[in-house]
C-alpha positions in Angstrom: 54.7 1.5 73.7 51.8 3.5 72.0 50.7 1.0 69.3 50.7 -1.5 72.3 48.2 1.2 74.3 46.3 1.8 71.0 45.8 -2.1 70.3 45.0 -2.9 74.2 42.2 0.4 73.9 40.6 -1.3 70.8 40.1 -4.8 72.2 37.7 -3.6 75.2 35.4 -1.6 76.0 35.9 -1.4 79.7 39.3 0.5 81.0 40.7 0.9 84.7 43.2 3.6 85.2 44.9 4.3 88.5 46.4 7.3 89.7 46.9 9.0 86.2 45.1 12.5 85.7 45.2 12.4 82.0 48.0 15.4 81.4 49.6 14.1 78.4 48.3 15.2 75.3 49.1 12.2 73.4 47.8 9.7 75.7 44.5 11.5 76.2 44.1 11.4 72.2 44.5 7.9 72.1 42.0 7.2 74.8 39.8 9.8 73.2 39.9 8.4 69.7 39.4 4.7 71.0 36.7 5.6 72.9 32.9 5.0 71.7 29.6 5.3 73.3 29.6 2.2 74.8 33.4 2.9 76.9 33.6 2.8 80.4 36.6 4.0 82.2 36.9 3.5 85.7 39.0 6.4 87.2 40.9 5.3 90.6 42.2 8.8 91.6 41.6 10.7 94.7 41.6 14.0 92.7 38.2 15.0 91.8 39.5 17.0 88.4 41.4 14.1 87.4 38.8 13.4 84.8 38.4 16.9 83.4 41.6 17.0 80.4 39.8 13.6 79.3 36.3 14.8 79.4 37.1 17.8 77.5 39.1 16.2 75.0 37.5 16.4 71.6 36.4 13.0 70.2 35.6 11.3 73.8 32.6 9.5 73.9 32.3 7.2 76.7 31.6 7.6 80.3 34.0 8.1 83.2 33.1 6.7 86.5 35.6 7.7 89.1 36.4 6.1 92.3 37.8 9.0 94.7 39.8 6.5 97.0 43.2 5.4 97.0 44.6 2.3 95.2 44.6 -0.8 97.5 42.1 0.2 99.9 39.3 -2.1 100.4 36.7 0.0 99.4 38.5 1.2 96.2 38.4 -2.5 95.3 34.5 -3.1 95.9 34.0 0.6 94.2 35.9 -0.6 90.8 34.0 -3.8 90.9 30.8 -1.7 90.9 31.5 0.6 88.6 32.3 -2.2 86.3 
């Protein structure tokens, strides 16, 4: 599973993460290591603090655009499209 995630992160510079707050150290480190300055991560999560663990992870060099609405709402879909 980690291999598949690592490969998927390496294939694109635009990532969408829904409902995850980066609490797992291993997964957070995988995102940080795969990030480049031109990486954009769109995080759909209503908690304003959800991106903090990744933003402070050593090696993180991308941009995080947080959409603070709930998944499935029309406004969420529109916000994600605009963030990309």
